[in-house]
C-alpha positions as CSV (number, residue, x, y, z in Angstrom):
1,M,7.0,8.7,11.5
2,P,5.7,11.6,8.7
3,K,6.2,10.5,5.3
4,S,8.5,14.0,5.1
5,L,10.7,13.0,8.1
6,S,11.0,9.3,6.1
7,L,11.8,10.8,3.0
8,A,14.6,13.1,4.3
9,F,16.0,9.9,5.8
10,A,16.2,7.9,2.8
11,L,17.6,11.0,0.7
12,L,20.3,11.5,3.0
13,S,21.3,7.7,3.0
14,V,21.1,7.8,-0.9
15,V,23.5,10.9,-0.6
16,F,25.4,9.3,1.9
17,M,26.0,6.0,0.2
18,S,27.0,7.6,-3.2
19,A,29.5,9.6,-1.9
20,T,30.9,6.0,0.1
21,A,31.2,4.8,-3.6
22,I,32.8,7.5,-4.9
23,S,35.3,7.8,-2.7
24,L,36.1,4.5,-2.9
25,S,38.0,5.5,-5.7
26,H,40.2,8.2,-4.1
27,N,40.7,7.9,-0.4
28,A,39.8,4.9,1.7
29,W,39.5,6.9,5.0
30,L,37.3,9.1,3.6
31,A,35.0,6.0,2.1
32,L,34.8,4.3,5.8
33,L,33.7,7.6,7.4
34,F,30.9,7.8,4.7
35,F,29.8,4.6,5.5
36,V,29.6,4.8,8.9
37,L,27.6,7.8,8.2
38,T,25.3,5.8,6.2
39,L,25.2,3.2,8.7
40,F,24.4,5.4,11.5
41,N,21.5,7.4,9.3
42,I,20.0,4.3,8.9
43,V,20.2,3.2,12.5
44,L,18.9,6.7,13.7
45,G,16.3,6.0,11.3
46,F,14.8,2.9,12.6
47,V,15.0,4.0,16.0
48,I,12.8,7.6,15.5
49,K,10.5,5.2,13.7
50,A,10.1,2.8,16.5
51,R,9.8,5.5,18.8
52,F,7.2,7.1,17.1
53,K,5.4,3.7,16.6
54,H,5.9,3.4,20.4
55,N,4.1,6.9,21.2
56,K,1.4,6.4,18.9
57,E,0.1,2.9,20.5
58,P,-2.7,3.1,23.4
59,Q,-1.5,3.2,26.7
60,A,-3.2,-0.1,28.7
């Protein structure tokens, strides 16, 4: 996975986590939405990383 793509996933996850923390005091539904988006973003990052790693391995 290119480092720029890794950085983008990391920064977006931090933004979503911050939004979750801020929205906890305002609206529980909004906090839940940001929490789900955070988890989705993290899982998507791992899936893309695994696909990049799988495609990079030599075919036997």
